[in-house]
N, C-alpha and C positions, 0 to 999 in steps of 0.2 A: 528382331530387334533394328538395325542398320538399315533393310533394307522394306520393310514395312514405318520407314520413315521419311525414306526417301519414293515410296508409291505414293507418300500425302503428300509427299513436296512436288511433283512432279501434277498429279492435282491440282492442289493448288495452281501452279503454274500456267495446267492446257485451263480450269475457270476464272484467270485473273486477265489469261491474255484475248478469252472474247469477251470481257466485257469491257460496254466504253468506257475509256479514260477524258476523261471533267479536264474542261477547259481549265487555263489555264485563271482568264479572263474570259468572264461571260459578253456575248455581242453587246447586251444593252454596254459597257463600263467601253468596249468598244469602243466602239460610239461616241458615248462621249469625249475619248482619250484621244481622239484621229481618225474628228467629225470631217476632216476638208480634204482627210487619204482615203477615203473610202470612198466604194463605187455598190454600185446592185449587181447585182445575175438573178437572171428572169429565169424558169425555169422554161422550156420551151412547153407548147399550147397546141392546142384544138381548139378549132370550135368548128359550126356547121350552117351554109346558109343551104335552106333544101337537103339536101339529101348527100352536097354536096360537103364532105370532111375542106377545111382550111386550116395550116399547121402554121403555128407563126411562129423564126425566132429572133430571138435577140442577141446581139451578142453583147456585155460586159456594161454597162452604161459611165461611164466617167464622170469626173466632176471636172467641167473646164469655162473659166469662168461667172460661178453663177448658175450652168447648164448640163443637165445626166445629156450626156453624147454619145452615141455609140452605133452600132448599124443594127438593122432588120433582114429577114429574108422574108417573104408567104408566099409558099405553095399549095396550089391545091387540085390533082391531079387526076377528078378530073374536067379542066380547064386548064391546062399549060396560058393560054393566053392569058388570063389571071395572074399567072404568076408575079413576082412583082421581088424587090429587092432593095436598098437607100437609108438614107442615115436615117435615124429619131433624133430627136434632139427637144427631151426638158426642160422648164423654166425651173428652178428653185428655190422657190420663194418661200418657203420655211427650211430651214435647216436640218442637218436630217440625224440630230438627235433629238428633235419636235416628234420629225416624223413616227424617224424610231423607239418614242417613247410612245403618242397618241394614235398614230397612223395621219395619211394626210393623202390629198388629194394633188399629183402638180400635169400640168397643163403640157401642149407645146405639139411638134407636127413633125410627120414623118414627110419626108424629100426622096420619093422613088425616082430610081437614075434612069427612070424611062423618057422616054421627052418627048414636050410638049405635056404636058401632068403639073397639074396642081398640089402644091402642100397637100394633104388631108391629115384630120384635125387630130388630134392620139394621148385619151385619159388616162390617166392611173388615179386609180383609186386604191393606197395602198395600208392595212393592214396594220400594227402595230411588233412589234419582233418578237413577239408573244404566240403571236399567229401565220406570220411571214406570207397573205396571203395579197395575194394583189388579183383583180382585176383590170384589163387595160382591152379600153377599146380603138377601134384606127374608124373614122368615122369621113367614110370617102362618095362622090357623087351618087352611088348609086344608094349606099349602106352604109347602117351603121353595126360592125363587127365586134361581139364580147370575147374577151380571152380572158376563162380563168386560172390565173398560174398559181403560181411561189415564188420566192422571195431567198437569194441569201445577199448579205451586205457586207462582201472584202473588202479587207484596208491595203491598199496598190503601194506601192514598195516606189520612190523617188526615181528610179531610173526613168 
């Protein structure tokens, strides 16, 4: 009987170990409590210009004085001269509570680290937390490139 009980207990532990653990607070509750300490993390994305893949990476976008600020990197494997990196600055004209509940659109600029370049317009259409979709468009002199991705909200430490 003890061996049977031990086998059941081991099986139960194995099943529970693979099950996702529930979060203590939902993301919506986290947004409501800590809106000023939240940051956006955008998953890497890829778009195509003709047959050329364009890869976008964005660092964590942190809130600073009513803006979301981070760094970006664009890699174009078929055209190394088109690679770019710089700073992205989005104006927060809505609080993150509203964006988390309803979604929203943030606009801003991408400042390239290349010399003699003008900032490029950036438009982020952000879905509510229920779907976490983000459409990020960058308009350059030549074209608008649209990246579809997803985001997570993370809580930043005070340090």
